[in-house]
All heavy atoms as an XYZ file, in Angstrom:
762
protein
N    -148.042     74.236     51.909
C    -148.505     75.119     52.967
C    -147.344     75.380     53.932
O    -146.666     74.455     54.346
C    -149.682     74.464     53.702
C    -150.195     75.283     54.860
S    -151.588     74.551     55.740
C    -152.812     74.524     54.482
N    -147.099     76.616     54.318
C    -146.018     76.922     55.242
C    -146.235     76.249     56.596
O    -147.362     76.081     57.055
C    -146.079     78.440     55.390
C    -146.918     78.923     54.265
C    -147.800     77.794     53.859
N    -145.137     75.851     57.238
C    -145.212     75.196     58.540
C    -145.880     76.108     59.564
O    -146.670     75.658     60.379
C    -143.804     74.794     59.023
C    -143.246     73.704     58.104
C    -143.829     74.296     60.454
C    -141.815     73.348     58.374
N    -145.591     77.390     59.541
C    -146.143     78.324     60.526
C    -147.670     78.356     60.497
O    -148.303     78.630     61.501
C    -145.593     79.724     60.298
N    -148.274     78.039     59.361
C    -149.731     78.063     59.259
C    -150.368     76.980     60.120
O    -151.510     77.095     60.542
C    -150.161     77.893     57.812
N    -149.633     75.893     60.419
C    -150.152     74.796     61.227
C    -149.695     74.871     62.679
O    -150.005     73.991     63.461
C    -149.706     73.457     60.641
C    -150.302     73.222     59.269
O    -151.415     73.645     58.994
N    -149.549     72.558     58.414
N    -148.937     75.864     63.039
C    -148.353     75.954     64.370
C    -149.342     76.586     65.342
O    -149.668     77.760     65.246
C    -147.064     76.772     64.311
C    -146.283     76.707     65.597
O    -146.744     76.153     66.590
N    -145.094     77.271     65.574
N    -149.807     75.781     66.309
C    -150.755     76.291     67.304
C    -150.069     77.204     68.319
O    -150.724     77.996     68.986
C    -151.415     75.127     68.024
N    -148.761     77.091     68.469
C    -148.016     77.914     69.418
C    -146.870     78.620     68.733
O    -145.714     78.230     68.872
N    -147.154     79.673     67.961
C    -146.091     80.332     67.199
C    -145.017     80.966     68.087
O    -145.297     81.390     69.199
C    -146.834     81.387     66.386
C    -148.134     81.592     67.069
C    -148.447     80.312     67.773
N    -143.813     80.990     67.544
C    -142.658     81.580     68.223
C    -142.166     82.753     67.393
O    -142.059     82.649     66.174
C    -141.525     80.543     68.383
C    -140.287     81.181     68.992
C    -141.988     79.361     69.211
N    -141.880     83.862     68.055
C    -141.290     85.022     67.388
C    -139.901     85.237     67.973
O    -139.707     85.085     69.181
C    -142.141     86.266     67.616
C    -143.507     86.181     66.971
C    -144.310     87.435     67.220
C    -145.693     87.303     66.593
N    -146.520     88.475     66.869
N    -138.942     85.584     67.108
C    -137.578     85.806     67.564
C    -136.966     86.997     66.845
O    -137.204     87.201     65.658
C    -136.722     84.573     67.317
N    -136.180     87.768     67.591
C    -135.408     88.874     67.040
C    -133.967     88.660     67.485
O    -133.700     88.534     68.685
C    -135.917     90.241     67.544
C    -135.034     91.363     67.042
C    -137.362     90.462     67.127
N    -133.054     88.577     66.517
C    -131.637     88.383     66.820
C    -130.877     89.586     66.310
O    -130.989     89.958     65.142
C    -131.106     87.098     66.165
C    -131.880     85.891     66.692
C    -129.612     86.950     66.401
C    -131.579     84.598     65.983
N    -130.105     90.206     67.180
C    -129.264     91.350     66.809
C    -127.856     90.821     66.569
O    -127.149     90.466     67.525
C    -129.274     92.419     67.915
O    -130.628     92.761     68.205
C    -128.501     93.649     67.492
N    -127.448     90.731     65.322
C    -126.176     90.097     64.980
C    -124.959     90.857     65.510
O    -123.932     90.254     65.777
C    -126.062     89.912     63.472
O    -126.096     91.166     62.820
N    -125.073     92.153     65.682
C    -123.916     92.927     66.144
C    -123.632     92.725     67.630
O    -122.491     92.861     68.065
C    -124.120     94.432     65.873
O    -125.340     94.839     66.491
C    -124.166     94.711     64.385
N    -124.646     92.393     68.412
C    -124.457     92.227     69.860
C    -124.696     90.805     70.336
O    -124.277     90.439     71.429
C    -125.410     93.143     70.648
O    -126.763     92.745     70.371
C    -125.200     94.596     70.282
N    -125.408     89.991     69.548
C    -125.760     88.642     69.963
C    -126.994     88.584     70.851
O    -127.344     87.530     71.377
N    -127.670     89.709     71.004
C    -128.884     89.735     71.825
C    -130.021     89.009     71.115
O    -130.172     89.102     69.900
C    -129.293     91.173     72.125
N    -130.809     88.262     71.898
C    -131.953     87.511     71.383
C    -133.163     87.874     72.232
O    -133.071     87.950     73.464
C    -131.703     85.988     71.486
C    -132.913     85.206     71.025
C    -130.480     85.589     70.714
N    -134.289     88.110     71.582
C    -135.530     88.353     72.320
C    -136.687     87.861     71.480
O    -136.548     87.619     70.283
C    -135.706     89.837     72.648
O    -135.835     90.592     71.459
N    -137.818     87.682     72.111
C    -138.987     87.238     71.371
C    -140.100     86.812     72.297
O    -140.116     87.144     73.482
N    -141.013     86.040     71.733
C    -142.156     85.556     72.502
C    -142.666     84.268     71.873
O    -142.303     83.920     70.756
C    -143.267     86.603     72.521
O    -143.754     86.823     71.216
N    -143.487     83.551     72.628
C    -144.164     82.372     72.109
C    -145.572     82.356     72.684
O    -145.849     82.963     73.713
C    -143.409     81.080     72.431
C    -143.065     80.877     73.881
C    -143.846     80.068     74.696
C    -141.947     81.485     74.444
C    -143.529     79.873     76.030
C    -141.617     81.293     75.778
C    -142.410     80.486     76.575
N    -146.482     81.692     71.989
C    -147.887     81.703     72.376
C    -148.286     80.341     72.939
O    -147.982     79.309     72.344
C    -148.783     82.031     71.169
O    -148.382     83.304     70.648
C    -150.243     82.088     71.557
N    -148.949     80.363     74.095
C    -149.479     79.157     74.726
C    -150.987     79.280     74.853
O    -151.495     80.347     75.211
C    -148.886     78.974     76.127
C    -147.381     78.806     76.231
C    -146.961     78.819     77.695
C    -146.946     77.517     75.578
N    -151.705     78.202     74.576
C    -153.144     78.142     74.816
C    -153.398     76.941     75.704
O    -153.139     75.799     75.315
C    -153.916     77.987     73.508
O    -153.819     79.157     72.748
N    -153.862     77.191     76.931
C    -154.075     76.130     77.906
C    -155.533     76.081     78.320
O    -156.120     77.104     78.679
C    -153.208     76.383     79.149
C    -151.734     76.396     78.818
O    -151.215     75.332     78.473
O    -151.122     77.474     78.907
N    -156.111     74.880     78.295
C    -157.478     74.694     78.762
C    -157.439     74.369     80.246
O    -156.610     73.582     80.701
C    -158.152     73.574     77.991
N    -158.313     74.978     81.011
C    -158.367     74.755     82.447
C    -159.817     74.505     82.849
O    -160.691     75.345     82.634
C    -157.798     75.962     83.190
O    -157.771     75.714     84.575
N    -160.077     73.339     83.424
C    -161.431     72.975     83.843
C    -161.658     73.437     85.282
O    -160.733     73.782     85.997
C    -161.626     71.478     83.735
N    -162.919     73.444     85.690
C    -163.259     73.754     87.069
C    -163.786     75.149     87.278
O    -164.184     75.499     88.386
N    -163.799     75.977     86.259
C    -164.351     77.316     86.381
C    -165.855     77.256     86.156
O    -166.381     76.317     85.559
C    -163.688     78.271     85.380
C    -162.272     78.598     85.733
C    -161.233     77.813     85.254
C    -161.965     79.670     86.556
C    -159.923     78.100     85.583
C    -160.662     79.956     86.892
C    -159.637     79.166     86.405
N    -166.553     78.253     86.629
C    -167.996     78.302     86.415
C    -168.373     79.561     85.658
O    -167.754     80.612     85.830
C    -168.766     78.271     87.750
O    -168.338     79.368     88.551
C    -168.537     76.967     88.486
N    -169.362     79.417     84.795
C    -169.907     80.551     84.055
C    -171.418     80.510     84.245
O    -172.065     79.527     83.875
C    -169.543     80.469     82.584
N    -171.950     81.546     84.846
C    -173.384     81.609     85.134
C    -173.848     80.397     85.931
O    -174.904     79.832     85.710
C    -174.194     81.741     83.839
C    -173.862     82.955     82.973
C    -174.614     82.890     81.656
C    -174.170     84.246     83.712
N    -172.987     79.963     86.874
C    -173.339     78.861     87.762
C    -173.110     77.474     87.190
O    -173.303     76.484     87.870
N    -172.710     77.354     85.940
C    -172.486     76.048     85.322
C    -170.983     75.801     85.149
O    -170.248     76.718     84.804
C    -173.174     75.992     83.962
N    -170.531     74.553     85.395
C    -169.106     74.243     85.179
C    -168.725     74.450     83.723
O    -169.500     74.150     82.818
C    -168.998     72.761     85.552
C    -170.245     72.420     86.266
C    -171.293     73.411     85.855
N    -167.529     74.959     83.514
C    -167.064     75.204     82.147
C    -165.548     75.066     82.079
O    -164.869     75.154     83.096
C    -167.497     76.601     81.664
O    -167.159     76.737     80.291
C    -166.810     77.700     82.454
N    -165.052     74.832     80.892
C    -163.613     74.807     80.653
C    -163.235     76.119     79.985
O    -163.876     76.539     79.026
C    -163.226     73.625     79.750
O    -163.574     72.408     80.413
C    -161.739     73.626     79.461
N    -162.222     76.744     80.508
C    -161.779     78.043     80.006
C    -160.424     77.869     79.329
O    -159.558     77.168     79.844
C    -161.671     79.066     81.162
C    -161.163     80.394     80.655
C    -162.998     79.206     81.867
N    -160.237     78.488     78.169
C    -158.947     78.470     77.491
C    -158.228     79.782     77.764
O    -158.764     80.860     77.525
C    -159.112     78.271     75.976
O    -159.779     77.026     75.756
C    -157.767     78.257     75.276
N    -157.025     79.670     78.298
C    -156.208     80.838     78.615
C    -155.109     80.968     77.577
O    -154.360     80.026     77.340
C    -155.586     80.707     80.007
C    -156.581     80.720     81.116
C    -157.054     79.536     81.653
C    -157.068     81.916     81.604
C    -157.982     79.548     82.670
C    -157.997     81.942     82.622
C    -158.459     80.746     83.156
N    -155.016     82.129     76.946
C    -153.953     82.408     75.983
C    -152.909     83.260     76.682
O    -153.220     84.306     77.252
C    -154.499     83.132     74.763
C    -153.448     83.403     73.708
C    -154.047     84.085     72.487
C    -152.977     84.424     71.491
N    -153.494     85.173     70.356
N    -151.673     82.783     76.656
C    -150.563     83.524     77.260
C    -149.475     83.718     76.219
O    -149.263     82.862     75.365
C    -149.999     82.765     78.467
C    -151.047     82.534     79.546
C    -150.500     81.750     80.711
N    -150.220     80.366     80.314
C    -149.440     79.543     81.002
N    -148.845     79.941     82.105
N    -149.239     78.308     80.600
N    -148.788     84.847     76.281
C    -147.698     85.151     75.353
C    -146.459     85.519     76.180
O    -146.176     86.689     76.413
C    -148.087     86.283     74.376
C    -146.974     86.509     73.362
C    -149.391     85.967     73.670
N    -145.724     84.495     76.645
C    -144.516     84.760     77.424
C    -143.423     85.410     76.571
O    -143.295     85.116     75.381
C    -144.065     83.379     77.894
C    -145.263     82.506     77.735
C    -146.047     83.080     76.595
N    -142.648     86.261     77.188
C    -141.510     86.902     76.520
C    -140.211     86.236     76.987
O    -140.133     85.752     78.117
C    -141.468     88.388     76.862
N    -139.217     86.199     76.092
C    -137.907     85.682     76.483
C    -136.810     86.629     75.999
O    -136.981     87.373     75.037
C    -137.677     84.253     75.965
C    -137.658     84.118     74.467
C    -136.481     84.280     73.750
C    -138.815     83.803     73.761
C    -136.464     84.153     72.370
C    -138.799     83.665     72.379
C    -137.620     83.841     71.696
O    -137.606     83.713     70.331
N    -135.686     86.588     76.716
C    -134.543     87.456     76.443
C    -133.269     86.655     76.679
O    -133.210     85.851     77.612
C    -134.540     88.679     77.371
C    -135.848     89.419     77.350
C    -136.868     89.112     78.250
C    -136.084     90.417     76.417
C    -138.083     89.772     78.217
C    -137.296     91.083     76.379
C    -138.291     90.756     77.283
O    -139.488     91.413     77.241
N    -132.259     86.858     75.849
C    -131.022     86.112     76.033
C    -129.871     86.696     75.240
O    -129.976     87.761     74.625
N    -128.773     85.942     75.243
C    -127.547     86.355     74.582
C    -126.909     85.131     73.941
O    -126.821     84.063     74.567
C    -126.584     86.968     75.598
C    -125.335     87.643     75.071
C    -125.692     88.837     74.189
C    -124.472     88.105     76.223
N    -126.459     85.256     72.696
C    -125.789     84.153     72.006
C    -124.348     84.083     72.496
O    -123.621     85.078     72.483
C    -125.828     84.341     70.481
C    -127.276     84.331     69.980
C    -125.006     83.259     69.784
C    -127.432     84.666     68.517
N    -123.958     82.879     72.928
C    -122.592     82.635     73.407
C    -121.906     81.734     72.382
O    -122.337     80.606     72.145
C    -122.596     81.939     74.791
C    -123.470     82.704     75.783
C    -121.175     81.734     75.306
C    -122.994     84.107     76.091
N    -120.811     82.197     71.754
C    -120.112     81.367     70.770
C    -119.456     80.155     71.439
O    -119.067     80.219     72.602
C    -119.047     82.289     70.175
C    -119.234     83.618     70.789
C    -120.223     83.508     71.903
N    -119.330     79.058     70.689
C    -118.650     77.854     71.175
C    -117.173     77.976     70.814
O    -116.811     77.894     69.636
C    -119.268     76.616     70.532
C    -118.658     75.330     71.045
O    -117.635     75.373     71.756
O    -119.218     74.262     70.736
N    -116.281     78.164     71.785
C    -114.859     78.375     71.477
C    -114.147     77.120     70.976
O    -113.037     77.207     70.466
C    -114.262     78.845     72.808
C    -115.177     78.286     73.845
C    -116.539     78.229     73.218
N    -114.786     75.953     71.088
C    -114.126     74.718     70.671
C    -114.273     74.434     69.172
O    -113.764     73.429     68.694
C    -114.699     73.532     71.459
O    -116.051     73.313     71.107
N    -114.943     75.307     68.440
C    -115.141     75.096     67.009
C    -114.934     76.410     66.253
O    -115.240     77.483     66.782
C    -116.559     74.541     66.726
O    -116.751     74.453     65.320
C    -117.630     75.430     67.297
N    -114.416     76.342     65.024
C    -114.235     77.572     64.246
C    -115.530     78.081     63.609
O    -115.566     79.197     63.106
C    -113.224     77.166     63.169
C    -113.413     75.697     63.004
C    -113.817     75.175     64.372
N    -116.588     77.262     63.636
C    -117.859     77.653     63.013
C    -118.547     78.720     63.865
O    -118.897     78.472     65.018
C    -118.761     76.431     62.869
C    -120.038     76.728     62.099
O    -120.325     77.907     61.825
O    -120.760     75.776     61.763
N    -118.769     79.925     63.324
C    -119.411     80.983     64.109
C    -120.889     80.708     64.394
O    -121.495     81.387     65.208
C    -119.246     82.226     63.238
C    -119.134     81.701     61.850
C    -118.447     80.360     61.970
N    -121.473     79.703     63.753
C    -122.886     79.389     63.966
C    -123.090     78.264     64.972
O    -124.186     77.728     65.073
C    -123.544     79.038     62.625
C    -123.465     80.159     61.650
N    -122.549     80.183     60.626
C    -124.160     81.316     61.571
C    -122.689     81.298     59.935
N    -123.655     82.002     60.484
N    -122.049     77.873     65.695
C    -122.162     76.794     66.678
C    -122.492     77.295     68.077
O    -122.420     76.547     69.036
C    -120.868     75.982     66.739
C    -120.789     74.950     65.622
O    -121.823     74.709     64.984
O    -119.709     74.391     65.411
N    -122.838     78.544     68.211
C    -123.164     79.081     69.522
C    -124.553     78.690     69.984
O    -125.363     78.160     69.224
N    -124.814     78.940     71.254
C    -126.137     78.731     71.836
C    -126.567     80.038     72.484
O    -125.736     80.830     72.920
C    -126.111     77.648     72.911
C    -125.808     76.268     72.403
C    -125.836     75.275     73.547
C    -125.455     73.895     73.055
N    -125.405     72.933     74.172
N    -127.872     80.243     72.541
C    -128.404     81.419     73.230
C    -128.931     80.979     74.590
O    -129.669     79.996     74.694
C    -129.513     82.072     72.424
N    -128.519     81.685     75.621
C    -128.973     81.422     76.992
C    -129.664     82.676     77.508
O    -129.226     83.786     77.235
C    -127.793     81.089     77.906
C    -127.062     79.827     77.527
C    -125.940     79.873     76.714
C    -127.507     78.593     77.983
C    -125.266     78.708     76.359
C    -126.834     77.427     77.639
C    -125.712     77.497     76.834
O    -125.053     76.350     76.481
N    -130.724     82.473     78.254
C    -131.430     83.616     78.809
C    -132.551     83.173     79.728
O    -132.475     82.122     80.359
N    -133.615     83.943     79.761
C    -134.727     83.666     80.661
C    -136.050     84.022     79.976
O    -136.082     84.730     78.984
C    -134.586     84.459     81.960
C    -134.688     85.959     81.763
C    -135.893     86.623     81.952
C    -133.587     86.709     81.364
C    -135.997     87.993     81.757
C    -133.678     88.074     81.175
C    -134.888     88.708     81.376
O    -134.989     90.056     81.175
N    -137.130     83.471     80.526
C    -138.464     83.846     80.071
C    -139.304     84.230     81.279
O    -138.993     83.843     82.413
C    -139.141     82.715     79.282
C    -139.471     81.500     80.109
C    -140.670     81.405     80.793
C    -138.575     80.453     80.186
C    -140.975     80.285     81.552
C    -138.864     79.330     80.939
C    -140.066     79.244     81.625
N    -140.333     85.016     81.030
C    -141.286     85.420     82.065
C    -142.684     85.164     81.522
O    -142.990     85.535     80.389
C    -141.137     86.912     82.419
C    -139.734     87.199     82.944
C    -142.203     87.338     83.430
C    -139.455     88.670     83.160
N    -143.537     84.495     82.325
C    -144.912     84.261     81.891
C    -145.856     84.250     83.090
O    -145.441     84.045     84.229
C    -145.038     82.965     81.102
C    -144.861     81.716     81.888
S    -145.060     80.329     80.752
C    -145.049     78.997     81.893
N    -147.122     84.478     82.794
C    -148.149     84.482     83.827
C    -148.474     83.048     84.235
O    -148.502     82.155     83.406
C    -149.443     85.148     83.325
C    -149.306     86.618     83.026
C    -148.763     86.887     81.641
O    -148.696     85.948     80.825
O    -148.375     88.023     81.372
N    -148.729     82.843     85.524
C    -149.166     81.548     86.016
C    -150.622     81.350     85.621
O    -151.393     82.299     85.593
C    -149.028     81.490     87.536
C    -149.553     80.186     88.131
C    -149.436     80.132     89.640
N    -150.180     81.140     90.363
C    -151.495     81.117     90.598
N    -152.249     80.148     90.121
N    -152.066     82.073     91.300
N    -150.995     80.100     85.333
C    -152.399     79.812     85.040
C    -153.222     79.979     86.314
O    -152.799     79.542     87.394
C    -152.565     78.380     84.536
C    -152.171     78.122     83.100
C    -152.227     76.634     82.795
C    -153.067     78.883     82.157
N    -154.382     80.595     86.233
C    -155.235     80.710     87.410
C    -155.794     79.346     87.809
O    -155.954     78.463     86.978
C    -156.356     81.655     86.975
C    -156.280     81.723     85.508
C    -154.931     81.285     85.083
N    -156.051     79.190     89.092
C    -156.602     77.961     89.634
C    -157.993     78.273     90.164
O    -158.171     79.240     90.902
C    -155.704     77.431     90.775
C    -156.270     76.160     91.375
C    -154.290     77.209     90.262
N    -159.010     77.473     89.796
C    -160.360     77.758     90.292
C    -160.363     77.759     91.818
O    -159.648     76.963     92.407
C    -161.196     76.606     89.762
C    -160.415     76.032     88.639
C    -158.971     76.297     88.942
N    -161.052     78.628     92.480
C    -162.013     79.599     91.959
C    -161.423     80.994     91.775
O    -162.151     81.980     91.825
C    -163.075     79.609     93.052
C    -162.273     79.436     94.307
C    -161.136     78.516     93.928
N    -160.111     81.105     91.557
C    -159.484     82.415     91.378
C    -160.111     83.171     90.213
O    -160.507     82.582     89.213
C    -157.985     82.270     91.099
C    -157.191     81.738     92.245
C    -155.730     81.565     91.893
O    -155.423     81.377     90.705
O    -154.920     81.611     92.811
N    -160.163     84.465     90.348
C    -160.575     85.349     89.248
C    -159.508     86.420     89.137
O    -159.623     87.493     89.707
C    -161.955     85.991     89.507
O    -161.896     86.674     90.758
C    -163.046     84.948     89.559
N    -158.446     86.089     88.442
C    -157.297     86.982     88.356
C    -157.328     87.774     87.064
O    -157.726     87.277     86.018
C    -156.004     86.184     88.416
C    -155.817     85.332     89.678
C    -154.561     84.504     89.548
C    -155.746     86.205     90.907
N    -156.892     89.009     87.141
C    -156.729     89.818     85.944
C    -155.267     89.770     85.539
O    -154.414     89.322     86.299
C    -157.140     91.285     86.201
O    -156.211     91.849     87.124
C    -158.551     91.369     86.745
N    -154.940     90.241     84.344
C    -153.548     90.218     83.897
C    -152.662     91.114     84.744
O    -151.456     90.952     84.764
C    -153.443     90.641     82.418
O    -154.053     91.915     82.262
C    -154.101     89.631     81.519
N    -153.260     92.044     85.478
C    -152.463     92.927     86.332
C    -152.052     92.207     87.607
O    -150.967     92.405     88.129
C    -153.264     94.211     86.677
C    -152.502     95.074     87.657
C    -153.579     94.981     85.415
N    -152.906     91.312     88.114
C    -152.637     90.670     89.397
C    -152.169     89.220     89.280
O    -151.920     88.591     90.286
C    -153.899     90.695     90.275
O    -154.940     89.961     89.606
C    -154.354     92.102     90.555
N    -152.056     88.663     88.078
C    -151.615     87.282     87.916
C    -150.144     87.180     88.301
O    -149.311     87.942     87.802
C    -151.810     86.817     86.447
C    -151.189     85.451     86.225
C    -153.275     86.796     86.091
N    -149.804     86.233     89.189
C    -148.392     86.046     89.528
C    -147.582     85.639     88.303
O    -148.069     84.925     87.426
C    -148.425     84.914     90.550
C    -149.809     84.889     91.072
C    -150.678     85.353     89.944
N    -146.352     86.091     88.240
C    -145.459     85.792     87.118
C    -144.522     84.650     87.506
O    -144.154     84.486     88.661
C    -144.627     87.021     86.743
C    -145.431     88.266     86.453
C    -146.033     88.219     85.083
C    -146.549     89.563     84.659
N    -147.945     89.734     84.697
N    -144.145     83.874     86.516
C    -143.171     82.794     86.673
C    -142.009     83.086     85.727
O    -142.179     83.702     84.688
C    -143.778     81.440     86.304
C    -145.009     81.082     87.092
C    -144.642     80.722     88.498
N    -145.820     80.168     89.157
C    -146.016     80.251     90.440
N    -145.160     80.865     91.208
N    -147.084     79.730     90.984
N    -140.832     82.600     86.085
C    -139.680     82.771     85.204
C    -138.935     81.446     85.094
O    -139.121     80.541     85.907
C    -138.745     83.864     85.727
O    -138.211     83.481     86.979
N    -138.110     81.328     84.079
C    -137.346     80.111     83.890
C    -136.231     80.297     82.884
O    -136.068     81.368     82.299
N    -135.460     79.236     82.686
C    -134.312     79.236     81.789
C    -134.754     79.100     80.339
O    -135.654     78.327     80.020
C    -133.381     78.073     82.150
C    -132.182     77.842     81.240
C    -131.200     79.001     81.344
C    -131.511     76.537     81.599
N    -134.108     79.833     79.453
C    -134.345     79.756     78.021
C    -133.021     79.372     77.362
O    -131.985     79.976     77.638
C    -134.835     81.111     77.488
C    -135.108     81.172     75.997
S    -133.717     81.486     74.894
C    -133.043     83.011     75.440
N    -133.047     78.325     76.520
C    -131.864     77.912     75.750
C    -132.316     77.715     74.302
O    -133.275     76.991     74.048
C    -131.252     76.598     76.285
C    -130.060     76.182     75.429
C    -130.842     76.743     77.740
N    -131.652     78.370     73.371
C    -131.884     78.169     71.947
C    -130.623     77.577     71.351
O    -129.525     78.115     71.514
C    -132.191     79.487     71.242
C    -133.496     80.202     71.616
C    -133.595     81.520     70.868
C    -134.684     79.325     71.300
N    -130.795     76.426     70.675
C    -129.651     75.792     70.035
C    -130.084     75.139     68.738
O    -131.262     74.832     68.544
C    -129.015     74.757     70.962
C    -129.965     73.691     71.411
C    -129.362     72.772     72.473
O    -128.214     72.947     72.875
O    -130.076     71.871     72.895
N    -129.129     74.935     67.841
C    -129.484     74.311     66.570
C    -129.709     72.820     66.796
O    -129.156     72.218     67.727
C    -128.423     74.560     65.521
C    -127.109     73.845     65.735
C    -126.167     74.156     64.587
C    -124.882     73.357     64.723
N    -123.991     73.586     63.603
N    -130.552     72.248     65.949
C    -130.808     70.818     66.030
C    -129.630     70.052     65.468
O    -128.987     70.497     64.518
C    -132.070     70.451     65.283
C    -133.323     71.014     65.922
C    -134.575     70.549     65.207
O    -134.518     70.061     64.088
N    -135.705     70.715     65.852
N    -129.342     68.859     66.039
C    -128.191     68.087     65.537
C    -128.407     67.604     64.123
O    -129.446     67.509     63.605
C    -128.106     66.907     66.493
C    -129.272     66.966     67.392
C    -129.993     68.244     67.142
Protein backbone atom coordinates (compact mmCIF):
# COMPACT_ATOMS: atom_id res chain seq x y z
CA UNK A 1 0.00 0.00 0.00
CA UNK A 2 1.43 3.44 -0.87
CA UNK A 3 2.54 5.58 2.07
CA UNK A 4 0.34 8.49 0.92
CA UNK A 5 -2.76 6.33 1.42
CA UNK A 6 -2.09 6.30 5.19
CA UNK A 7 -1.13 9.97 5.49
CA UNK A 8 -3.72 11.93 7.47
CA UNK A 9 -1.98 15.21 6.58
CA UNK A 10 -0.92 15.04 2.93
CA UNK A 11 1.70 17.42 1.56
CA UNK A 12 1.74 18.74 -2.00
CA UNK A 13 4.86 20.26 -3.54
CA UNK A 14 5.75 21.88 -6.85
CA UNK A 15 9.44 22.48 -7.61
CA UNK A 16 10.52 24.53 -10.62
CA UNK A 17 13.99 23.24 -11.46
CA UNK A 18 14.92 26.18 -13.69
CA UNK A 19 14.37 28.80 -10.97
CA UNK A 20 14.50 26.82 -7.71
CA UNK A 21 11.05 28.05 -6.72
CA UNK A 22 9.09 25.79 -4.35
CA UNK A 23 5.39 26.01 -3.54
CA UNK A 24 2.70 23.75 -2.22
CA UNK A 25 0.31 23.03 0.59
CA UNK A 26 -0.32 20.63 3.45
CA UNK A 27 -3.53 19.53 5.15
CA UNK A 28 -4.24 19.85 8.88
CA UNK A 29 -7.25 18.45 10.73
CA UNK A 30 -7.62 19.81 14.27
CA UNK A 31 -10.29 18.92 16.80
CA UNK A 32 -11.44 21.79 18.99
CA UNK A 33 -13.72 21.27 22.00
CA UNK A 34 -15.97 23.85 23.64
CA UNK A 35 -18.26 24.68 20.73
CA UNK A 36 -22.00 24.20 20.96
CA UNK A 37 -24.41 22.79 18.42
CA UNK A 38 -28.10 23.25 19.11
CA UNK A 39 -27.25 24.15 22.71
CA UNK A 40 -25.21 20.99 23.38
CA UNK A 41 -21.40 20.92 23.82
CA UNK A 42 -19.62 19.40 20.85
CA UNK A 43 -16.16 18.90 19.41
CA UNK A 44 -15.62 20.40 15.99
CA UNK A 45 -12.96 19.27 13.51
CA UNK A 46 -11.41 22.08 11.49
CA UNK A 47 -9.69 21.24 8.20
CA UNK A 48 -7.09 23.76 7.08
CA UNK A 49 -4.89 23.72 3.97
CA UNK A 50 -1.98 26.12 4.54
CA UNK A 51 0.06 27.21 1.53
CA UNK A 52 3.85 27.56 1.49
CA UNK A 53 6.29 29.29 -0.85
CA UNK A 54 10.08 29.26 -0.97
CA UNK A 55 13.32 29.10 -2.90
CA UNK A 56 15.99 26.37 -3.03
CA UNK A 57 19.39 27.68 -1.94
CA UNK A 58 22.38 25.54 -3.04
CA UNK A 59 25.01 24.59 -0.43
CA UNK A 60 28.29 26.12 -1.71
CA UNK A 61 30.41 23.89 0.55
CA UNK A 62 29.63 20.74 -1.46
CA UNK A 63 29.77 19.86 -5.18
CA UNK A 64 26.50 17.89 -4.92
CA UNK A 65 23.73 19.98 -6.55
CA UNK A 66 21.13 18.16 -4.41
CA UNK A 67 22.54 19.38 -1.07
CA UNK A 68 20.52 22.58 -1.07
CA UNK A 69 17.71 23.54 1.28
CA UNK A 70 14.50 25.38 0.52
CA UNK A 71 13.65 28.37 2.71
CA UNK A 72 10.41 30.27 2.63
CA UNK A 73 7.19 30.95 4.50
CA UNK A 74 3.72 29.53 5.05
CA UNK A 75 0.36 31.19 5.66
CA UNK A 76 -2.54 29.51 7.47
CA UNK A 77 -5.77 30.36 9.23
CA UNK A 78 -5.80 30.51 13.03
CA UNK A 79 -8.05 27.99 14.76
CA UNK A 80 -11.20 29.63 16.11
CA UNK A 81 -11.62 29.80 19.87
CA UNK A 82 -15.07 29.24 21.42
CA UNK A 83 -17.43 31.07 21.31
CA UNK A 84 -16.10 32.61 18.07
CA UNK A 85 -18.02 31.94 14.88
CA UNK A 86 -15.54 32.86 12.20
CA UNK A 87 -15.87 32.36 8.49
CA UNK A 88 -12.91 31.70 6.19
CA UNK A 89 -13.13 35.33 5.07
CA UNK A 90 -12.70 36.76 8.57
CA UNK A 91 -10.36 34.18 10.18
CA UNK A 92 -7.06 35.80 11.15
CA UNK A 93 -4.06 34.46 9.25
CA UNK A 94 -0.78 33.27 10.76
CA UNK A 95 2.57 32.98 9.03
CA UNK A 96 5.84 31.24 9.79
CA UNK A 97 9.14 29.88 8.51
CA UNK A 98 9.23 26.98 6.06
CA UNK A 99 12.40 24.87 5.62
CA UNK A 100 12.61 21.81 3.35
CA UNK A 101 15.72 19.68 3.59
CA UNK A 102 16.72 16.12 2.84
CA UNK A 103 16.85 13.64 5.68
CA UNK A 104 20.34 12.63 6.87
